[in-house]
C-alpha positions in Angstrom: -21.0 -57.1 -45.0 -20.7 -53.7 -43.3 -23.5 -51.1 -43.1 -22.4 -47.4 -42.9 -23.8 -45.4 -40.0 -23.4 -42.2 -42.0 -23.1 -42.0 -45.7 -21.1 -39.2 -47.2 -21.4 -38.3 -50.9 -19.0 -35.5 -51.7 -15.8 -34.5 -53.3 -13.0 -36.5 -51.7 -10.7 -33.5 -51.2 -13.4 -31.4 -49.6 -14.4 -34.4 -47.4 -10.9 -35.1 -46.2 -10.3 -31.5 -45.4 -13.4 -31.4 -43.4 -12.4 -34.5 -41.5 -9.0 -33.0 -40.7 -10.7 -29.8 -39.4 -12.8 -31.9 -37.1 -9.8 -33.5 -35.4 -9.2 -31.4 -32.3 -5.6 -32.4 -31.9 -3.1 -34.7 -33.7 -2.7 -38.2 -32.3 0.1 -38.8 -29.9 2.3 -41.7 -31.3 5.0 -41.4 -28.6 4.1 -44.6 -26.8 3.8 -46.5 -30.0 7.1 -45.3 -31.4 8.8 -46.2 -28.0 7.3 -49.7 -28.3 8.6 -50.2 -31.8 12.0 -49.0 -30.7 12.0 -51.5 -27.9 11.2 -54.3 -30.3 14.1 -53.2 -32.5 16.5 -53.5 -29.6 15.1 -56.8 -28.4 15.0 -58.4 -31.8 17.6 -56.7 -34.1 17.6 -57.5 -37.8 20.6 -59.5 -39.0 21.9 -61.5 -41.9 24.9 -63.7 -42.7 27.6 -62.7 -45.2 29.6 -65.9 -45.3 29.1 -66.5 -49.0 31.7 -64.6 -50.9 29.9 -64.8 -54.3 26.2 -64.4 -53.7 25.0 -60.8 -53.2 22.9 -60.4 -50.1 19.9 -58.1 -50.8 20.1 -56.6 -47.3 23.7 -55.5 -48.2 22.4 -53.8 -51.4 19.8 -51.8 -49.4 22.4 -50.8 -46.8 24.7 -49.5 -49.5 22.0 -47.6 -51.3 21.1 -46.0 -47.9 24.7 -45.0 -47.4 25.2 -43.6 -51.0 22.0 -41.5 -50.7 22.8 -40.6 -47.0 19.3 -41.9 -46.1 17.7 -38.8 -47.7 16.3 -40.2 -51.0 12.6 -40.7 -51.8 12.4 -44.5 -52.1 9.6 -46.3 -53.9 9.2 -50.0 -53.7 7.2 -52.7 -55.5 5.7 -55.6 -53.5 7.5 -58.5 -52.1 10.7 -59.4 -50.2 12.6 -56.3 -51.4 9.8 -54.2 -49.9 10.4 -55.7 -46.5 14.2 -55.5 -46.8 13.9 -51.8 -47.8 11.8 -51.1 -44.7 14.3 -52.9 -42.5 17.7 -51.8 -43.9 17.2 -48.4 -45.5 18.0 -45.8 -42.8 15.5 -43.1 -43.6 16.6 -39.6 -42.3 13.5 -37.8 -43.4 9.7 -38.4 -43.0 7.4 -39.2 -45.8 10.2 -40.6 -47.9 9.1 -44.2 -48.4 6.4 -44.8 -51.0 5.0 -48.3 -50.7 1.6 -49.8 -51.3 1.5 -51.6 -48.0 0.5 -55.1 -46.9 -2.3 -55.5 -49.5 0.0 -54.0 -52.1 0.0 -54.0 -55.9 2.8 -55.6 -57.9 4.1 -53.1 -60.5 3.6 -50.2 -58.1 7.2 -49.3 -57.6 8.3 -47.7 -60.8 5.2 -45.5 -61.4 5.3 -44.4 -57.8 8.9 -43.4 -58.1 8.0 -41.4 -61.2 5.3 -39.6 -59.2 7.7 -38.9 -56.4 10.2 -37.3 -58.9 7.5 -35.1 -60.4 6.4 -34.0 -56.9 10.0 -33.4 -55.7 12.1 -32.8 -58.8 15.1 -31.7 -56.7 15.2 -34.8 -54.5 17.1 -38.0 -55.3 14.6 -40.8 -56.1 15.3 -44.5 -56.1 12.9 -47.3 -57.2 13.7 -50.6 -55.5 11.8 -53.4 -57.3 11.7 -57.1 -57.8 12.2 -58.8 -61.1 8.6 -60.0 -61.1 6.7 -56.8 -60.3 9.0 -54.7 -62.5 7.9 -56.6 -65.6 4.3 -55.5 -64.9 4.9 -51.8 -65.5 8.3 -51.6 -67.1 6.8 -49.7 -70.1 6.9 -46.7 -67.8 10.6 -46.5 -68.5 9.6 -44.5 -71.5 8.7 -41.6 -69.2 12.2 -41.5 -67.7 13.5 -40.9 -71.2 10.7 -38.5 -72.3 11.0 -36.3 -69.2 14.6 -36.8 -68.4 13.9 -38.1 -64.9 16.9 -38.9 -62.8 15.6 -42.1 -61.2 17.8 -45.0 -60.2 15.8 -48.3 -60.7 17.4 -51.1 -58.7 16.1 -54.6 -59.5 16.7 -57.1 -56.8 16.7 -60.1 -59.1 16.3 -63.5 -57.6 14.7 -65.0 -60.7 11.5 -65.7 -58.9 8.4 -64.2 -57.2 10.5 -64.1 -54.0 7.7 -63.8 -51.3 5.6 -66.4 -53.0 8.5 -68.7 -53.2 9.4 -68.1 -49.6 5.9 -69.1 -48.4 6.1 -72.2 -50.6 9.5 -73.1 -49.2 8.6 -72.5 -45.5 5.0 -73.5 -45.3 4.2 -75.8 -48.3 7.1 -78.3 -48.3 8.8 -76.6 -51.2 5.9 -77.3 -53.6 6.8 -74.6 -56.0 4.0 -73.4 -58.3 4.5 -70.5 -60.8 7.0 -68.8 -58.5 10.4 -69.6 -60.1 11.3 -68.2 -63.6 13.0 -70.4 -66.1 13.7 -67.4 -68.4 13.9 -63.7 -68.0 14.4 -60.7 -70.3 17.8 -59.1 -70.4 17.1 -56.1 -68.2 20.2 -54.2 -69.4 19.2 -54.5 -73.0 15.7 -53.6 -72.1 16.8 -50.4 -70.5 19.0 -49.6 -73.5 16.0 -50.1 -75.7 14.3 -47.3 -73.9 17.4 -45.1 -74.2 18.4 -45.6 -70.6 21.7 -46.8 -69.3 21.6 -50.3 -67.9 24.0 -52.0 -65.6 24.3 -55.6 -64.2 25.9 -56.6 -60.9 26.5 -60.3 -60.2 29.5 -60.5 -57.9 29.5 -59.4 -54.2 33.0 -58.1 -54.4 32.1 -55.7 -57.1 28.9 -54.5 -55.5 30.2 -51.4 -53.6 32.2 -50.1 -56.5 29.5 -50.6 -59.1 26.7 -49.1 -57.0 28.8 -46.1 -56.3 29.5 -45.6 -60.0 25.7 -45.9 -60.7 24.8 -43.2 -58.2 27.5 -40.9 -59.6 25.7 -40.9 -63.0 23.5 -38.0 -63.8 20.2 -39.4 -65.3 18.2 -42.5 -65.1 19.9 -45.9 -64.7 18.4 -49.4 -64.5 20.5 -51.8 -62.4 20.0 -55.5 -62.5 21.4 -56.9 -59.3 21.5 -60.7 -59.1 20.9 -61.6 -55.4 21.0 -64.9 -53.5 17.9 -66.7 -54.7 17.1 -68.5 -51.4 17.5 -65.5 -49.1 14.4 -65.0 -47.0 12.8 -62.2 -45.1 12.7 -62.5 -41.3 10.8 -62.4 -39.1 7.8 -64.1 -40.7 4.3 -64.7 -39.4 3.2 -68.2 -40.4 -0.3 -68.7 -41.9 -3.0 -68.7 -39.2 -0.7 -67.4 -36.5 -0.6 -64.1 -34.6 2.1 -61.4 -34.5 3.3 -62.8 -31.2 3.9 -66.1 -32.9 6.3 -64.9 -35.6 9.2 -67.1 -36.7 12.8 -66.2 -37.6 13.3 -63.5 -35.0 16.9 -62.9 -34.2 17.6 -64.0 -30.6 14.8 -66.5 -30.4 
């Protein structure tokens, strides 16, 4: 339990503006950014592409980054795809990633993308979601039709709650509980039911061509991308360990 030293009861906007005015100068993040850049050089991200059939999610993110020239507003849901987006999308502009963070909310991605499009109607907006979280707020597809919002919804579909399954694989001896789906809706038909074009990508050799075609379309599209089910996010901090004890770092 924490006791506040000073209690403030006021309008949130007015309070935040007052706090900003009280800050004498903006914080200097130079040292922190340099430290992060050093980490990136020492422990670069990487993934294997030796499977000619399974689609690697990292590859999907890299292609989306290239097709949008790194300038889209990108909203994510919560899970493995959230981490892959942060790692492999090459953002060229600030304030372009909308994500609910470490204590995030499943289902956040699509509504956040809609908010981003309303705020910046002339910017390209991409929602990158998992097949689990997407099903929590997919009814918001109705807004894409109603307001003619040109949002590309990319579902990284591994037929599971990917991050939960990864923890159960790595730390709980593959004792899977409520993390793997035996059945799923047809996301293409679901999109069409809302009056939105739906596409499905299942083969790695077709990925580049199909994604390029999707981003050439004017208007909303829901894309069901079937990715390698056992692909994991690295590095990973095991339960009870510190950041300096992370596992799966390239080069270790």
